[in-house]
PDB file with SEQRES, HELIX, SHEET and CRYST1 records, atoms N, CA, C and O in Angstrom:
SEQRES   1 A   69  MET HIS ARG TYR HIS GLU GLN PHE GLY HIS THR VAL LEU          
SEQRES   2 A   69  HIS LEU HIS ALA ASP ALA SER GLY LEU THR ASP THR GLU          
SEQRES   3 A   69  HIS ARG ARG SER LEU GLU LEU PHE GLN ALA GLU ALA ALA          
SEQRES   4 A   69  PRO VAL LEU ARG ARG ASP ILE PRO ASP PRO PRO PHE ASP          
SEQRES   5 A   69  TRP GLY PRO VAL LEU PRO ALA SER PRO VAL ALA GLY LEU          
SEQRES   6 A   69  PRO ALA ARG ALA                                              
HELIX    1 AA1 HIS A    2  PHE A    8  1                                   7    
HELIX    2 AA2 ASP A   24  LEU A   33  1                                  10    
HELIX    3 AA3 PHE A   34  ALA A   38  3                                   5    
HELIX    4 AA4 ALA A   39  ASP A   45  1                                   7    
CRYST1    1.000    1.000    1.000  90.00  90.00  90.00 P 1           1          
ATOM      1  N   MET A   1      20.481   0.152  -3.616  1.00  0.00           N  
ATOM      2  CA  MET A   1      19.193  -0.480  -3.349  1.00  0.00           C  
ATOM      3  C   MET A   1      18.041   0.487  -3.728  1.00  0.00           C  
ATOM      4  O   MET A   1      17.007   0.056  -4.239  1.00  0.00           O  
ATOM      5  N   HIS A   2      18.227   1.731  -3.483  1.00  0.00           N  
ATOM      6  CA  HIS A   2      17.229   2.663  -3.875  1.00  0.00           C  
ATOM      7  C   HIS A   2      17.078   2.642  -5.406  1.00  0.00           C  
ATOM      8  O   HIS A   2      15.955   2.710  -5.907  1.00  0.00           O  
ATOM      9  N   ARG A   3      18.190   2.550  -6.158  1.00  0.00           N  
ATOM     10  CA  ARG A   3      18.120   2.482  -7.607  1.00  0.00           C  
ATOM     11  C   ARG A   3      17.392   1.288  -8.079  1.00  0.00           C  
ATOM     12  O   ARG A   3      16.613   1.389  -9.027  1.00  0.00           O  
ATOM     13  N   TYR A   4      17.605   0.106  -7.450  1.00  0.00           N  
ATOM     14  CA  TYR A   4      16.854  -1.095  -7.855  1.00  0.00           C  
ATOM     15  C   TYR A   4      15.295  -0.842  -7.688  1.00  0.00           C  
ATOM     16  O   TYR A   4      14.475  -1.137  -8.558  1.00  0.00           O  
ATOM     17  N   HIS A   5      14.999  -0.291  -6.531  1.00  0.00           N  
ATOM     18  CA  HIS A   5      13.591  -0.036  -6.264  1.00  0.00           C  
ATOM     19  C   HIS A   5      13.018   0.897  -7.261  1.00  0.00           C  
ATOM     20  O   HIS A   5      11.943   0.637  -7.800  1.00  0.00           O  
ATOM     21  N   GLU A   6      13.703   1.999  -7.538  1.00  0.00           N  
ATOM     22  CA  GLU A   6      13.203   2.968  -8.514  1.00  0.00           C  
ATOM     23  C   GLU A   6      13.052   2.367  -9.905  1.00  0.00           C  
ATOM     24  O   GLU A   6      12.095   2.677 -10.613  1.00  0.00           O  
ATOM     25  N   GLN A   7      14.021   1.480 -10.315  1.00  0.00           N  
ATOM     26  CA  GLN A   7      13.996   1.047 -11.718  1.00  0.00           C  
ATOM     27  C   GLN A   7      13.119  -0.249 -11.800  1.00  0.00           C  
ATOM     28  O   GLN A   7      12.543  -0.496 -12.860  1.00  0.00           O  
ATOM     29  N   PHE A   8      12.995  -1.073 -10.740  1.00  0.00           N  
ATOM     30  CA  PHE A   8      12.264  -2.319 -10.926  1.00  0.00           C  
ATOM     31  C   PHE A   8      11.117  -2.474  -9.992  1.00  0.00           C  
ATOM     32  O   PHE A   8      10.343  -3.421 -10.122  1.00  0.00           O  
ATOM     33  N   GLY A   9      10.972  -1.570  -9.040  1.00  0.00           N  
ATOM     34  CA  GLY A   9       9.839  -1.604  -8.134  1.00  0.00           C  
ATOM     35  C   GLY A   9       9.964  -2.715  -7.039  1.00  0.00           C  
ATOM     36  O   GLY A   9       8.978  -3.019  -6.368  1.00  0.00           O  
ATOM     37  N   HIS A  10      11.124  -3.294  -6.867  1.00  0.00           N  
ATOM     38  CA  HIS A  10      11.323  -4.282  -5.830  1.00  0.00           C  
ATOM     39  C   HIS A  10      11.105  -3.762  -4.438  1.00  0.00           C  
ATOM     40  O   HIS A  10      11.608  -2.691  -4.101  1.00  0.00           O  
ATOM     41  N   THR A  11      10.389  -4.466  -3.633  1.00  0.00           N  
ATOM     42  CA  THR A  11      10.323  -4.202  -2.227  1.00  0.00           C  
ATOM     43  C   THR A  11      10.907  -5.266  -1.394  1.00  0.00           C  
ATOM     44  O   THR A  11      10.921  -5.133  -0.170  1.00  0.00           O  
ATOM     45  N   VAL A  12      11.377  -6.282  -1.949  1.00  0.00           N  
ATOM     46  CA  VAL A  12      12.090  -7.396  -1.295  1.00  0.00           C  
ATOM     47  C   VAL A  12      13.398  -7.595  -2.106  1.00  0.00           C  
ATOM     48  O   VAL A  12      13.358  -7.741  -3.328  1.00  0.00           O  
ATOM     49  N   LEU A  13      14.476  -7.598  -1.455  1.00  0.00           N  
ATOM     50  CA  LEU A  13      15.791  -7.746  -2.098  1.00  0.00           C  
ATOM     51  C   LEU A  13      16.657  -8.587  -1.201  1.00  0.00           C  
ATOM     52  O   LEU A  13      16.831  -8.297  -0.018  1.00  0.00           O  
ATOM     53  N   HIS A  14      17.216  -9.673  -1.804  1.00  0.00           N  
ATOM     54  CA  HIS A  14      18.129 -10.589  -1.024  1.00  0.00           C  
ATOM     55  C   HIS A  14      19.565  -9.995  -1.133  1.00  0.00           C  
ATOM     56  O   HIS A  14      20.089  -9.756  -2.221  1.00  0.00           O  
ATOM     57  N   LEU A  15      20.135  -9.784   0.009  1.00  0.00           N  
ATOM     58  CA  LEU A  15      21.515  -9.350   0.105  1.00  0.00           C  
ATOM     59  C   LEU A  15      22.394 -10.444   0.639  1.00  0.00           C  
ATOM     60  O   LEU A  15      22.029 -11.165   1.568  1.00  0.00           O  
ATOM     61  N   HIS A  16      23.572 -10.562   0.035  1.00  0.00           N  
ATOM     62  CA  HIS A  16      24.513 -11.553   0.569  1.00  0.00           C  
ATOM     63  C   HIS A  16      25.674 -10.742   1.196  1.00  0.00           C  
ATOM     64  O   HIS A  16      26.275  -9.878   0.558  1.00  0.00           O  
ATOM     65  N   ALA A  17      25.952 -11.059   2.455  1.00  0.00           N  
ATOM     66  CA  ALA A  17      27.014 -10.436   3.185  1.00  0.00           C  
ATOM     67  C   ALA A  17      28.258 -11.256   3.048  1.00  0.00           C  
ATOM     68  O   ALA A  17      28.580 -12.015   3.963  1.00  0.00           O  
ATOM     69  N   ASP A  18      28.972 -11.151   1.967  1.00  0.00           N  
ATOM     70  CA  ASP A  18      30.133 -11.953   1.710  1.00  0.00           C  
ATOM     71  C   ASP A  18      31.314 -11.551   2.729  1.00  0.00           C  
ATOM     72  O   ASP A  18      31.682 -10.384   2.862  1.00  0.00           O  
ATOM     73  N   ALA A  19      31.822 -12.540   3.372  1.00  0.00           N  
ATOM     74  CA  ALA A  19      32.888 -12.191   4.402  1.00  0.00           C  
ATOM     75  C   ALA A  19      34.272 -12.405   3.763  1.00  0.00           C  
ATOM     76  O   ALA A  19      35.277 -12.252   4.456  1.00  0.00           O  
ATOM     77  N   SER A  20      34.359 -12.748   2.488  1.00  0.00           N  
ATOM     78  CA  SER A  20      35.724 -12.950   1.866  1.00  0.00           C  
ATOM     79  C   SER A  20      36.568 -11.705   2.110  1.00  0.00           C  
ATOM     80  O   SER A  20      36.156 -10.569   1.875  1.00  0.00           O  
ATOM     81  N   GLY A  21      37.792 -11.991   2.601  1.00  0.00           N  
ATOM     82  CA  GLY A  21      38.771 -10.985   2.813  1.00  0.00           C  
ATOM     83  C   GLY A  21      38.623 -10.211   4.109  1.00  0.00           C  
ATOM     84  O   GLY A  21      39.469  -9.368   4.406  1.00  0.00           O  
ATOM     85  N   LEU A  22      37.563 -10.467   4.909  1.00  0.00           N  
ATOM     86  CA  LEU A  22      37.358  -9.843   6.136  1.00  0.00           C  
ATOM     87  C   LEU A  22      37.607 -10.742   7.253  1.00  0.00           C  
ATOM     88  O   LEU A  22      37.390 -11.948   7.134  1.00  0.00           O  
ATOM     89  N   THR A  23      38.083 -10.191   8.419  1.00  0.00           N  
ATOM     90  CA  THR A  23      38.150 -10.964   9.589  1.00  0.00           C  
ATOM     91  C   THR A  23      36.748 -11.161  10.165  1.00  0.00           C  
ATOM     92  O   THR A  23      35.804 -10.491   9.746  1.00  0.00           O  
ATOM     93  N   ASP A  24      36.614 -12.061  11.109  1.00  0.00           N  
ATOM     94  CA  ASP A  24      35.319 -12.273  11.755  1.00  0.00           C  
ATOM     95  C   ASP A  24      34.832 -11.019  12.370  1.00  0.00           C  
ATOM     96  O   ASP A  24      33.644 -10.708  12.289  1.00  0.00           O  
ATOM     97  N   THR A  25      35.720 -10.276  12.992  1.00  0.00           N  
ATOM     98  CA  THR A  25      35.339  -9.002  13.614  1.00  0.00           C  
ATOM     99  C   THR A  25      34.860  -7.933  12.590  1.00  0.00           C  
ATOM    100  O   THR A  25      33.869  -7.239  12.816  1.00  0.00           O  
ATOM    101  N   GLU A  26      35.587  -7.828  11.477  1.00  0.00           N  
ATOM    102  CA  GLU A  26      35.269  -6.888  10.424  1.00  0.00           C  
ATOM    103  C   GLU A  26      33.948  -7.274   9.791  1.00  0.00           C  
ATOM    104  O   GLU A  26      33.134  -6.408   9.472  1.00  0.00           O  
ATOM    105  N   HIS A  27      33.730  -8.556   9.607  1.00  0.00           N  
ATOM    106  CA  HIS A  27      32.478  -9.010   8.989  1.00  0.00           C  
ATOM    107  C   HIS A  27      31.270  -8.643   9.869  1.00  0.00           C  
ATOM    108  O   HIS A  27      30.247  -8.143   9.401  1.00  0.00           O  
ATOM    109  N   ARG A  28      31.447  -8.920  11.162  1.00  0.00           N  
ATOM    110  CA  ARG A  28      30.415  -8.666  12.134  1.00  0.00           C  
ATOM    111  C   ARG A  28      30.132  -7.190  12.190  1.00  0.00           C  
ATOM    112  O   ARG A  28      28.967  -6.795  12.238  1.00  0.00           O  
ATOM    113  N   ARG A  29      31.178  -6.339  12.186  1.00  0.00           N  
ATOM    114  CA  ARG A  29      31.014  -4.935  12.218  1.00  0.00           C  
ATOM    115  C   ARG A  29      30.270  -4.415  11.001  1.00  0.00           C  
ATOM    116  O   ARG A  29      29.435  -3.516  11.095  1.00  0.00           O  
ATOM    117  N   SER A  30      30.578  -4.978   9.905  1.00  0.00           N  
ATOM    118  CA  SER A  30      29.940  -4.597   8.657  1.00  0.00           C  
ATOM    119  C   SER A  30      28.408  -4.928   8.744  1.00  0.00           C  
ATOM    120  O   SER A  30      27.582  -4.109   8.339  1.00  0.00           O  
ATOM    121  N   LEU A  31      28.044  -6.110   9.263  1.00  0.00           N  
ATOM    122  CA  LEU A  31      26.631  -6.452   9.441  1.00  0.00           C  
ATOM    123  C   LEU A  31      25.996  -5.502  10.415  1.00  0.00           C  
ATOM    124  O   LEU A  31      24.897  -5.002  10.172  1.00  0.00           O  
ATOM    125  N   GLU A  32      26.668  -5.242  11.520  1.00  0.00           N  
ATOM    126  CA  GLU A  32      26.072  -4.327  12.509  1.00  0.00           C  
ATOM    127  C   GLU A  32      25.892  -2.918  11.972  1.00  0.00           C  
ATOM    128  O   GLU A  32      24.938  -2.215  12.303  1.00  0.00           O  
ATOM    129  N   LEU A  33      26.829  -2.538  11.143  1.00  0.00           N  
ATOM    130  CA  LEU A  33      26.710  -1.175  10.570  1.00  0.00           C  
ATOM    131  C   LEU A  33      25.526  -1.045   9.563  1.00  0.00           C  
ATOM    132  O   LEU A  33      24.817  -0.042   9.498  1.00  0.00           O  
ATOM    133  N   PHE A  34      25.381  -2.137   8.795  1.00  0.00           N  
ATOM    134  CA  PHE A  34      24.238  -2.172   7.863  1.00  0.00           C  
ATOM    135  C   PHE A  34      22.961  -2.120   8.664  1.00  0.00           C  
ATOM    136  O   PHE A  34      22.071  -1.329   8.350  1.00  0.00           O  
ATOM    137  N   GLN A  35      22.844  -2.946   9.694  1.00  0.00           N  
ATOM    138  CA  GLN A  35      21.604  -3.019  10.526  1.00  0.00           C  
ATOM    139  C   GLN A  35      21.320  -1.668  11.201  1.00  0.00           C  
ATOM    140  O   GLN A  35      20.169  -1.239  11.272  1.00  0.00           O  
ATOM    141  N   ALA A  36      22.320  -1.034  11.670  1.00  0.00           N  
ATOM    142  CA  ALA A  36      22.211   0.283  12.406  1.00  0.00           C  
ATOM    143  C   ALA A  36      21.967   1.402  11.481  1.00  0.00           C  
ATOM    144  O   ALA A  36      21.116   2.229  11.809  1.00  0.00           O  
ATOM    145  N   GLU A  37      22.620   1.545  10.330  1.00  0.00           N  
ATOM    146  CA  GLU A  37      22.593   2.631   9.465  1.00  0.00           C  
ATOM    147  C   GLU A  37      21.752   2.502   8.214  1.00  0.00           C  
ATOM    148  O   GLU A  37      20.969   3.403   7.916  1.00  0.00           O  
ATOM    149  N   ALA A  38      21.880   1.441   7.486  1.00  0.00           N  
ATOM    150  CA  ALA A  38      21.276   1.311   6.170  1.00  0.00           C  
ATOM    151  C   ALA A  38      19.826   0.722   6.329  1.00  0.00           C  
ATOM    152  O   ALA A  38      18.906   1.260   5.714  1.00  0.00           O  
ATOM    153  N   ALA A  39      19.605  -0.315   7.098  1.00  0.00           N  
ATOM    154  CA  ALA A  39      18.312  -0.927   7.180  1.00  0.00           C  
ATOM    155  C   ALA A  39      17.190   0.006   7.594  1.00  0.00           C  
ATOM    156  O   ALA A  39      16.112  -0.009   7.001  1.00  0.00           O  
ATOM    157  N   PRO A  40      17.447   0.837   8.631  1.00  0.00           N  
ATOM    158  CA  PRO A  40      16.335   1.765   9.005  1.00  0.00           C  
ATOM    159  C   PRO A  40      15.923   2.711   7.864  1.00  0.00           C  
ATOM    160  O   PRO A  40      14.746   3.023   7.685  1.00  0.00           O  
ATOM    161  N   VAL A  41      16.899   3.141   7.126  1.00  0.00           N  
ATOM    162  CA  VAL A  41      16.610   4.031   5.972  1.00  0.00           C  
ATOM    163  C   VAL A  41      15.806   3.314   4.914  1.00  0.00           C  
ATOM    164  O   VAL A  41      14.840   3.853   4.374  1.00  0.00           O  
ATOM    165  N   LEU A  42      16.215   2.097   4.624  1.00  0.00           N  
ATOM    166  CA  LEU A  42      15.537   1.322   3.611  1.00  0.00           C  
ATOM    167  C   LEU A  42      14.068   0.968   4.065  1.00  0.00           C  
ATOM    168  O   LEU A  42      13.127   0.964   3.270  1.00  0.00           O  
ATOM    169  N   ARG A  43      13.949   0.679   5.368  1.00  0.00           N  
ATOM    170  CA  ARG A  43      12.548   0.326   5.859  1.00  0.00           C  
ATOM    171  C   ARG A  43      11.645   1.593   5.736  1.00  0.00           C  
ATOM    172  O   ARG A  43      10.461   1.496   5.414  1.00  0.00           O  
ATOM    173  N   ARG A  44      12.241   2.764   6.000  1.00  0.00           N  
ATOM    174  CA  ARG A  44      11.477   4.091   5.943  1.00  0.00           C  
ATOM    175  C   ARG A  44      11.183   4.384   4.523  1.00  0.00           C  
ATOM    176  O   ARG A  44      10.028   4.676   4.211  1.00  0.00           O  
ATOM    177  N   ASP A  45      12.149   4.331   3.604  1.00  0.00           N  
ATOM    178  CA  ASP A  45      11.947   4.768   2.259  1.00  0.00           C  
ATOM    179  C   ASP A  45      11.255   3.802   1.316  1.00  0.00           C  
ATOM    180  O   ASP A  45      10.614   4.204   0.345  1.00  0.00           O  
ATOM    181  N   ILE A  46      11.396   2.522   1.619  1.00  0.00           N  
ATOM    182  CA  ILE A  46      10.753   1.502   0.820  1.00  0.00           C  
ATOM    183  C   ILE A  46       9.915   0.533   1.647  1.00  0.00           C  
ATOM    184  O   ILE A  46      10.299  -0.617   1.863  1.00  0.00           O  
ATOM    185  N   PRO A  47       8.736   1.030   2.116  1.00  0.00           N  
ATOM    186  CA  PRO A  47       7.898   0.195   2.960  1.00  0.00           C  
ATOM    187  C   PRO A  47       7.331  -0.953   2.235  1.00  0.00           C  
ATOM    188  O   PRO A  47       7.176  -0.918   1.014  1.00  0.00           O  
ATOM    189  N   ASP A  48       7.018  -1.965   2.956  1.00  0.00           N  
ATOM    190  CA  ASP A  48       6.342  -3.150   2.329  1.00  0.00           C  
ATOM    191  C   ASP A  48       4.962  -2.751   1.936  1.00  0.00           C  
ATOM    192  O   ASP A  48       4.262  -2.063   2.680  1.00  0.00           O  
ATOM    193  N   PRO A  49       4.551  -3.196   0.722  1.00  0.00           N  
ATOM    194  CA  PRO A  49       3.203  -2.851   0.289  1.00  0.00           C  
ATOM    195  C   PRO A  49       2.182  -3.683   1.091  1.00  0.00           C  
ATOM    196  O   PRO A  49       2.497  -4.757   1.603  1.00  0.00           O  
ATOM    197  N   PRO A  50       0.998  -3.172   1.178  1.00  0.00           N  
ATOM    198  CA  PRO A  50      -0.031  -4.001   1.865  1.00  0.00           C  
ATOM    199  C   PRO A  50      -0.449  -5.162   0.907  1.00  0.00           C  
ATOM    200  O   PRO A  50      -0.668  -4.939  -0.284  1.00  0.00           O  
ATOM    201  N   PHE A  51      -0.547  -6.337   1.426  1.00  0.00           N  
ATOM    202  CA  PHE A  51      -0.910  -7.516   0.619  1.00  0.00           C  
ATOM    203  C   PHE A  51      -2.297  -7.982   1.154  1.00  0.00           C  
ATOM    204  O   PHE A  51      -2.615  -7.959   2.343  1.00  0.00           O  
ATOM    205  N   ASP A  52      -3.079  -8.406   0.128  1.00  0.00           N  
ATOM    206  CA  ASP A  52      -4.405  -8.943   0.519  1.00  0.00           C  
ATOM    207  C   ASP A  52      -4.177 -10.488   0.541  1.00  0.00           C  
ATOM    208  O   ASP A  52      -4.439 -11.173  -0.447  1.00  0.00           O  
ATOM    209  N   TRP A  53      -3.704 -10.990   1.642  1.00  0.00           N  
ATOM    210  CA  TRP A  53      -3.373 -12.332   1.771  1.00  0.00           C  
ATOM    211  C   TRP A  53      -4.645 -13.211   1.872  1.00  0.00           C  
ATOM    212  O   TRP A  53      -5.603 -12.874   2.568  1.00  0.00           O  
ATOM    213  N   GLY A  54      -4.614 -14.275   1.197  1.00  0.00           N  
ATOM    214  CA  GLY A  54      -5.738 -15.232   1.210  1.00  0.00           C  
ATOM    215  C   GLY A  54      -5.197 -16.590   1.282  1.00  0.00           C  
ATOM    216  O   GLY A  54      -3.983 -16.784   1.338  1.00  0.00           O  
ATOM    217  N   PRO A  55      -6.106 -17.588   1.282  1.00  0.00           N  
ATOM    218  CA  PRO A  55      -5.715 -19.002   1.277  1.00  0.00           C  
ATOM    219  C   PRO A  55      -4.924 -19.319   0.033  1.00  0.00           C  
ATOM    220  O   PRO A  55      -5.187 -18.765  -1.034  1.00  0.00           O  
ATOM    221  N   VAL A  56      -3.924 -20.238   0.166  1.00  0.00           N  
ATOM    222  CA  VAL A  56      -3.119 -20.652  -0.935  1.00  0.00           C  
ATOM    223  C   VAL A  56      -3.671 -22.007  -1.414  1.00  0.00           C  
ATOM    224  O   VAL A  56      -3.737 -22.945  -0.620  1.00  0.00           O  
ATOM    225  N   LEU A  57      -4.037 -22.122  -2.597  1.00  0.00           N  
ATOM    226  CA  LEU A  57      -4.561 -23.347  -3.167  1.00  0.00           C  
ATOM    227  C   LEU A  57      -3.414 -24.262  -3.529  1.00  0.00           C  
ATOM    228  O   LEU A  57      -2.347 -23.823  -3.960  1.00  0.00           O  
ATOM    229  N   PRO A  58      -3.668 -25.576  -3.339  1.00  0.00           N  
ATOM    230  CA  PRO A  58      -2.612 -26.565  -3.788  1.00  0.00           C  
ATOM    231  C   PRO A  58      -2.365 -26.504  -5.284  1.00  0.00           C  
ATOM    232  O   PRO A  58      -3.263 -26.186  -6.064  1.00  0.00           O  
ATOM    233  N   ALA A  59      -1.190 -26.800  -5.658  1.00  0.00           N  
ATOM    234  CA  ALA A  59      -0.861 -26.784  -7.123  1.00  0.00           C  
ATOM    235  C   ALA A  59      -1.628 -27.936  -7.805  1.00  0.00           C  
ATOM    236  O   ALA A  59      -1.847 -29.015  -7.254  1.00  0.00           O  
ATOM    237  N   SER A  60      -2.020 -27.608  -9.063  1.00  0.00           N  
ATOM    238  CA  SER A  60      -2.725 -28.577  -9.835  1.00  0.00           C  
ATOM    239  C   SER A  60      -1.740 -29.716 -10.265  1.00  0.00           C  
ATOM    240  O   SER A  60      -0.565 -29.483 -10.552  1.00  0.00           O  
ATOM    241  N   PRO A  61      -2.293 -30.948 -10.290  1.00  0.00           N  
ATOM    242  CA  PRO A  61      -1.424 -32.037 -10.671  1.00  0.00           C  
ATOM    243  C   PRO A  61      -1.126 -32.024 -12.165  1.00  0.00           C  
ATOM    244  O   PRO A  61      -0.153 -32.633 -12.608  1.00  0.00           O  
ATOM    245  N   VAL A  62      -1.979 -31.318 -12.965  1.00  0.00           N  
ATOM    246  CA  VAL A  62      -1.783 -31.225 -14.392  1.00  0.00           C  
ATOM    247  C   VAL A  62      -1.244 -29.807 -14.752  1.00  0.00           C  
ATOM    248  O   VAL A  62      -1.915 -28.822 -14.444  1.00  0.00           O  
ATOM    249  N   ALA A  63      -0.102 -29.683 -15.367  1.00  0.00           N  
ATOM    250  CA  ALA A  63       0.496 -28.405 -15.618  1.00  0.00           C  
ATOM    251  C   ALA A  63      -0.488 -27.619 -16.599  1.00  0.00           C  
ATOM    252  O   ALA A  63      -1.068 -28.113 -17.566  1.00  0.00           O  
ATOM    253  N   GLY A  64      -0.559 -26.325 -16.168  1.00  0.00           N  
ATOM    254  CA  GLY A  64      -1.431 -25.474 -17.006  1.00  0.00           C  
ATOM    255  C   GLY A  64      -2.840 -25.362 -16.631  1.00  0.00           C  
ATOM    256  O   GLY A  64      -3.541 -24.473 -17.114  1.00  0.00           O  
ATOM    257  N   LEU A  65      -3.319 -26.269 -15.745  1.00  0.00           N  
ATOM    258  CA  LEU A  65      -4.773 -26.244 -15.320  1.00  0.00           C  
ATOM    259  C   LEU A  65      -4.807 -25.593 -13.924  1.00  0.00           C  
ATOM    260  O   LEU A  65      -3.910 -25.803 -13.109  1.00  0.00           O  
ATOM    261  N   PRO A  66      -5.844 -24.814 -13.673  1.00  0.00           N  
ATOM    262  CA  PRO A  66      -5.959 -24.212 -12.411  1.00  0.00           C  
ATOM    263  C   PRO A  66      -6.176 -25.206 -11.253  1.00  0.00           C  
ATOM    264  O   PRO A  66      -6.723 -26.288 -11.466  1.00  0.00           O  
ATOM    265  N   ALA A  67      -5.760 -24.852 -10.058  1.00  0.00           N  
ATOM    266  CA  ALA A  67      -5.888 -25.686  -8.937  1.00  0.00           C  
ATOM    267  C   ALA A  67      -7.424 -25.732  -8.524  1.00  0.00           C  
ATOM    268  O   ALA A  67      -8.134 -24.750  -8.741  1.00  0.00           O  
ATOM    269  N   ARG A  68      -7.900 -26.813  -7.961  1.00  0.00           N  
ATOM    270  CA  ARG A  68      -9.258 -26.902  -7.565  1.00  0.00           C  
ATOM    271  C   ARG A  68      -9.301 -26.597  -6.039  1.00  0.00           C  
ATOM    272  O   ARG A  68      -8.445 -27.025  -5.264  1.00  0.00           O  
ATOM    273  N   ALA A  69     -10.361 -25.825  -5.662  1.00  0.00           N  
ATOM    274  CA  ALA A  69     -10.484 -25.450  -4.278  1.00  0.00           C  
ATOM    275  C   ALA A  69     -11.119 -26.574  -3.470  1.00  0.00           C  
ATOM    276  O   ALA A  69     -11.306 -26.435  -2.261  1.00  0.00           O  
TER     277      ALA A  69                                                      
END                                                                             
C-alpha cells in the first residue's frame, strides 16, 4: 500500500478481504489483525489530504456542457 501511494499518490484505496480458503475464525482474525496492526500505520503515514469541500452542482442534462448553478 505504501508503494501504491508513492507511485500513484493515492490516499484512498479499496481493499477486498477475500475469505476464500479461510475458516470464518481465520478470516475474522485476519481482519482484526489488519485493523490492529496495518490500519494505524497507514493512517499515520498516509493522512487524508485537506479538501476544500463545496456545494456539488447537479449534472448538466447535455453532455459536455457545464452544470448551471
